N, C-alpha and C positions, 0 to 999 in steps of 0.2 A: 144721247138721243139715238133711237134706233128706227125712226121713220125714214123713208127714202130721202136722201139728202138733196136730190135735184128734182123737185116735183114738176118742173116744166119740161123735162126731157127724161121720161121715166121708162125703164125696162122692168120686166117682171122678175128677172133673175139678178140677184146681187147678194153680197155677203158683207155684213158690217164687221169691221175689225175693232170697233169700240169695245172697251172693257178694261180689264186689269192687265197692264203690261209691267215691265220692269225698266228701270232707268239708272243712269249714273251721271252725276254732274261732273264735268271735266273742265274746270276753269283754267287749268294749265294747257288745255288743248293738246294733250299728248295721247289721246285715246287711239288715234290711228296707229301710232307707233307701238301701243300696247296690244294691238290686235283686236280692238273693240268691234271692228267691222264684222268679224267672224264670231261674235259673242253668241253663246247659248243661253244668255240671261244675266241680268245684273242684280245687285243686292237690294235695291229699293223698289217697292211697288208704287205704281202710279196709275191713276184711273184716267183713261183716254175717253173723250177728247178734251180733257181739262188741263190747262197749263200748270206747271209745277208751282207757280205762285198762288194758285187758288186753293181754297179749302176743299172744293169738290175733287181735286186731284188726289187728296190724301197727304199732300206734302206741305203746302203753304210755306214754301221757301221764297221769301220776298227780297232777298239780297240779289245783287247782280249775278247772272248766270251767263258766262261767256260761251259756254258750250255744254250741250247735254246729249247723251246717247240713250236711245230707246231700244227695247227688244220685245217682240212677241212671236208666238208660233201660230201658224194657221195652215189649214188644209183645203185647197180648192176642191169642190165637189167633183166626183168622177164624171158627172154628166157634162162638165165643161170641156172635156177632152175634144180637141180639134178646133176650139175657138180661141180667138185672141183674148187675153186676160188683161184688163186695165186696172191699175192700182190708182185710186183717187185719194187726194188729200184736200180737205176743205181749207186748210191754212196751217202753215208751219213758219214760225217767225224766228230767224229771218232767212239765212241761207241754210240749205240742207243737202245732204247726200243720202241716198237710200241704197241699202244693200240687201240682197237676198242670198242666203247661204254663203255669205262672205263676198259675193260678187256685186260690183256697183251696178245698180239699175238706173241711175240717173241723178242729176242735180237740179236744184231749183233755187232761184233768188227772188225774194219778195215775201214779206211776212203776212200780207193782208189778203192775198188772192189765192184762189183754188188752182190746182194743177193736177195733171195725170201723167202716169208713166205706163208704157206698154211693157209688161213684164212677162210676156208669153214665153220667150225663149229661156227664161230662168225658172219656170215652174213646170211641175208635172201634176196633172189633175189626180186627186185621190191620195197624194203624198203630202207629208208634213214638211213645212219649210220654216226657216228662221228669217224673220224680217228685222232689220236693224236700221234705225234712222239716226243720223247725226245732225243736230241743229246748232248753228253758230249765230250768236246774237250780240253784235258790238254796238249797242245803242248809243254809247258815248263817242262813237266815231264821227257823228254828224255827217255821215254819208247816207245812211239808210233812213227811210221814212219810218216813223214810229207812232205818229198820231198823238194821242193824249197819254202815252206811257211816260213815266217820269224818268228823265235822264240823270236825276240826282238819286242819292241813296234813298231818301225819304220822299213821300208824296208831298208836293208843294204846289201852291198856286192852282193852275188848271191842269195839272199833271197828276196821274193816278198810278195805281199799282201796275207794274210791268207785266207783259205777256211774253213768255219765251217758249220756243219750240212748238210742239203740236197743240193746237187750240181748237181744232174743228174736226169733223168726222174723217175717219179713215175707212175706206171700203173698196171691195173688189167687184168687178163686173165682167161677165163674159160677153164678147161682142164678135159678130161675124167680121171677117177681114173685109167683106164688101158691104158692111153695114153703114148706117149713118154716123157721121162725126158730129154734126150739128145742123140746125136749121133756123135761119133768121126769119122772123115773122114781121112783116111791115103792114100795119093796118092803114087802109085808105078809107077813112071815114066818109068823105064826100062821095066816093064811088061805091060804097058798100062792098068793098073788096079787101081780101087779104092777099098780100104778096109773100110768097115763100121762096127763100134762097137756101137750098140744101147743100150740104157738103158731105162727101163720102170718104170712108177710110180707103177705099180702092174702087176704081171704076172698071166695070165690065160692060161692054157695049150692049149686051143682050138684056141686062138687068133693067127693071122698071121700078118706079116709085109710085105708090098709091098714096094720095093724101085724102083723108076724109075729114069733113067738118060736121060736128054734131051739135044739135040743140036738144039736150037730154038724150033720149033714145032715138031721136029722129036724125037721119043723115040729111043735111041740108046742102051738101056740096061734096063732089068727088071728082078727082082727076087722076089719071094714070099717065105718067110721062117717062121718057127714057132717063136713066140716071146720068146726070151730067153736072159738071162744076160750073159755077158762075152765072147760070141762067136764072131768071125769075119766073115763077109760076103764079099766075093770077087766077084767083077764084072769087067770083062775084056772087053775092048772096041775094036771093029774091026779096026777102023781107028782113033786112038786117036789123039786129038789135044792138043798141049802143051800150058801151060801158061807161059808167059815171059814178060819182059818189052816191047819187040817188038810186041808181039802178046798176049795180056792179055785175052785169051779166057777162059770163064767160062761156065761149064756145069750147067744147072739147075737140081736140085734134088727134088724129091717128096717122102715123107714118108707117107704111109697110114696104120694105124692099123685097122684090120678088125676082127670081131668075126667069129664064126664057120659058120654062114649063109652068110658071105660076107658083112655084114652091116658095114659101116664105123664108127669106134669108134673115131678116131683122124686123123687129116691130118696136116702135116707140110711141108712147102716148104723151100728149101735151095739151095745152089750152091757149086761148088767145082772147083778148078784149078789143072790140072795135071802138077806137076813140082817137081823137085828134087834140093835140095841145100845141098852141102857137101864140106868138106875141104880135100885137098890132096896135099902133097908135098909143103906146104907153100903157097898154093893159094886157093881161093874160087871158087867153080864151081856151075853154075846154068844149070840144064839139061845137065850135063856132059861136059859143055863148060866153059872155064875159064872166070871169070868176075871180073873186077876191080870195087870195091865199091866206088862210088862217092856220099857220104852221106852228109847231112846237119843236124845239131842239131836243133831239134824242141822241145820247152818246153811246147807247148800247152797252153800258157796263152793268154788271150784276155783282151783288155783294159776295156771293159764294163761287161764282164762275169767272169773274172779271170780264173778259171779252166773250165768254161762252155762256149762253143761257143754260140753266139747269135742265130744262126740258122744253119741248115744243109748246106746251101750254103757256110757259113764261113768255115766249116770243109773241104769241097771239095776245096775251094779256096786256102787254105794253101798248099795242095798237088800240085795244079796247079802252084802256085807261085814257089815252089821248082823245079818242072819240067821245067818251063819256064827259070829258071836260070841255067839249065844244069845238075842238080843232078838226079841220078837214084834211090835215096832212102833217108831215114831219120832215124836217131837214135831218137826214141821217148823218150825224156829225163825226168827222175824223175817224171813220171806220168803214170797211166794206162789210155790210151786214150779211148774215146767213141767208141763203137762198130761200129758206122757209119763211123768213120774215116777209120777203116780197110776195111769196105765195099767199100768205094770209092777208097782206095789204090788198092784193088783187081781189081776193074773195070778199073782203069787207068794204071795198070802195074807198080806200084810204090813200091819199096822194103822198108822194115822197120826192125828195131830191136825192139822187145818188151822189155820194161824196167819197173822197179818198183820204186816208190818214197821212197827209203829206208833211205834217210837222216833223222836223228832224233833218231835212235837207239843209246842209250848212251854208248854202249860197246866200240865203236871206234869213234863215231861221233866227228869230229874235233871242233864242237862248244860246246861240253860238257865240263863243268868245274869240274865235279866230277863223280866218278863211280856210276852207278845206278843199279836198280834191273834187272840184265841181264836175269833172268829166264823169266820174263814177256815180255821183249823186244823180245827175241827169240820166245817165245810161240805165240806171236801175229804175228810174221813175217811168220812162216811156213804156216798157213792156208791161209793167204792173197796171198802169192806168188803162192801157189797151185791153188787157185781160179782164179787168173789172167791168168796163163798159160792154165788152163783147159778151161776157157771161150773162149780164142782167138786162140787156136791151129789149128782150121780148116781153118784159113785165109791163102791163098797161098802167100800173099804179105809179111807176116812175115817170115824172113829167119834166125833169130837167137834170142836168149833170153839173156837179161842182168839183172840178179837179183840185182847186186850191182854197186854202182858208187863211186870211189875214197875212198876206205877203206884203209887209209894210216897211221893210228896212233893206232895200236892195244895196248891195255893195257896188254894183255896176248897173245903173239905171237902164241903159240901152239894152244890155244883155237880159236883164230882168223882163223888160217889155217884150223882147223878141221870143224868149222862152215861153212866156205865158201865151203869146199869140200862137206859137207853134202847137202848143197843147190844145188850144181852142180849135185850130184847124184839124188836128188829128181826131179830136172828139167828133167834130162835125163830119169828118170823112167816114168814121165808123157808123155814126148814127145821125143822119141829117134830119131826123124827124123830131128832135127835141131841142129846145133852147139850151145854151151853155152859159152858166154863170162862172166866168173865168176865175175870179177870185172873190170868195164870199167876204164882203167888207174890204175896206182899205183900197189898195191901188188896183185900178182896172186898166187893162191893156186892150183887149178885144173881147167883147161880151155881148150877149143877147139880153141880159138882165142887169140892171144897175142896183147893186146891193150895198147896204151900209150897215155898220154896227154902231149902236149908240146906246149906252147904258145910263144916260141922264135920268135921274130919278124924279125930277120935277116936271110935271106935264106941260106947264107953260114954257119952260126953257126948252123942252124937247120940241114943241110946236115951232118955236122960233128957229131952231137949228134945222128942222126939216123943211122949212120954207125958203131956204137958201136958193138963189137963182144963179145959173140955170138948174142946178141940182146940187145936193150935198156932195162935196168932194173933200177928201183928206188932203190931197196934194194936187190942186188944180193945174199947176204948172206941168204936171206929168199926165194927169188923167183927162184933161180937156179933149185930147185927140181921140179918146175912146167914147166920148159921150155923143149919142145920136138919137136921143129921145126914147131910150129903152124904158120898159116898165121899171118903176122905182119902188124897191121893196126894202123895208127895214128888217133884214133877216137875222139880226140879233138885237134884242132889246129886253128891257124888264129886269130879269134877274133879281126880283124882289126877294129879300131874305127874311125868313121867319123861322126861328129854331126853338121848338119847345125844349124846355130844360132837360128832359130825360133823353132827348135825341141828340144832344151835343156831345158826341162821342169822340171827336177828333181834337187834338191839341191845337191844330192850326186851322180851325174852322174859319171859313170866310164866305162872303157873298157880296154881291154888288150893293153899294150904298150903305147906309146905316140900317142895321136890322130893324124890322118892324117889331113893336113891342106886343102885338096881338095879331091873331089871324084876321080880325076885322080891319085893322089898319093896313095889313098887307094886301087884302082883297081890294080895299079902297084905292090903294096906289096902283094895283094892276088894272083896275077899271079905268082910272084916269089916263094912264099911259096908253092903254089899248084904244080907248075912244079917241085920243089925240091922233094916233096913227090913222084911224079911219077918217077923221075929220080933215086931215091934211091931204087927202086925195091920193094916197099911195095905192099901189097895185096889190099890196099884201104885206104880211109880216111873218116873223118867226120869233116866238116868245122863248126866252131862256128861263127854265128848261123843264123837261118832263119830270125828272126825278133828281133828288140830291145825288151827288156822286162823291163818295168818300168825304173829303174835307170841304168840297164845294157844296154848300147847302142852300141853294136858292131854287130848288125844284118845287113844283106844285104837288108832288108826292114825295114821301120819304124814300131813301135809297132802297129800303126793303119793300117798296111799293104800297105801303099802308097809307091811308089818307092823311094829308096835312090840313086840308081844307074840305069843306062840304062840296061835293061834286056839283050839286045844283047851283051853288054860288059861282063856281068856276064856269059852268056852262052859260050862265047869264052874261059873263064877260066875253068869253071866247067864241061864242056862237053868233055874236052880233056881226053883221056884214053891212056894207053900204047898199043902198037901194038898187044900184045898177048891177049888182052881182046876181047871177042866175043860180049860184050854188051856195 
């Protein structure tokens, strides 16, 4: 993909490094001793940003890769002379070190989150440079988070093809040393106000920041303030327009850093949506109006790119498929999604929950066979989750955070509850504007949403289970202390399986329950279960799932995104909402 990778913080100058690189798999991890850091090129071609396990990479190497080295050559434009040059990585799984002309430019730990390196001192504008990346991925250590990647040789159960090394965009950007580093946007829906919290690469007291807010070509707000860290800049709109699924209006934003004489130092364009999402008396509210969440589970896997969409159209298409089926949002499951996904969700008015691929931490992970080094597992998790929330919190389409999924087998109950609560507090400290779903399904510790997973296939039995008082709990002796009347959501259910004969391509195909023998039977079961959830008075649901994923074939679309059912029949089921819901 060669569109700008960060559409909510956009500069006009940048250089994509996506394309054909070379690589070498180094399972013995002896590449450093062999001088790979100073390589001028390896023997195997690979297409970036696709991981070596994917077809789109040109390799399709699906066995374990403990270590892989990459190489490419690039030339920063002459016009960038005198500016800081930032090297961006959208995602490298799991630990990596970056070298330029054989010199280390920095390290990063965490396979799911974006990061950047200031490589100014290692580059000369207009000259060619050798870039080498070493990525180490010990998925079987049960220390690192891996989400839905299979820790076994083959795909099995709910685990799919692994992703190793570079799997998202690599790009360069020139930035003034006194330019913007970031800017948090906090919408105040009730006050018709945006709050801006800018951060700068370097502060000079004479510099000024101009913030402009635009409705199309019309400037509807402007402030010029001294460049400073930590302060909040409030800008109130005269006739504010709200963002919602019905009217996904976005204001364009411009940031201009100027010196004492008014000369432009840095310019960034962005956008924002004025909306509010909160919970109250057991229900969710959007813009102070009650909303019933009709979500679908989206795992973000692609047949040819695995964790990486083949192009931006494919990202947008997944959202459109969900909306056409009647859903008003998605739970983005066990993956930090591409920033362009959130951009299109913002534009289309599609709600989401941001989640992290936390499966793999051995402290509770159900696939773990022994207790592991908990310190390093936790140590790695904290900065990754902080980075994910901080990167995406300006997107109006994200209405809740889900740091964990199905943490149900604690080796140490007290430590389990404490760690989950700590992450809840961390999340709220970064972003107090959204509710936090501490653990999607299973054991809750400290949460704003009460979520349950239940794949009962019989509607009457499901109704009976959801009617438990005070609320459905897996382990009441542990969870009771966390229950305070939060909105109750069934955020995994359904999973109805129907597999046309020609689409059964996996030896270990599975789905929840007994597969339906016809599309009509599957649709009937979906309708009965979904109507049951609505009748039980819940605050919302998340249906499993948008598409089949490899051997797990319980999607409403096939893995290749072709229809499995008639969309008009799906919409009759998933667009239904209770009378009290405004959306």
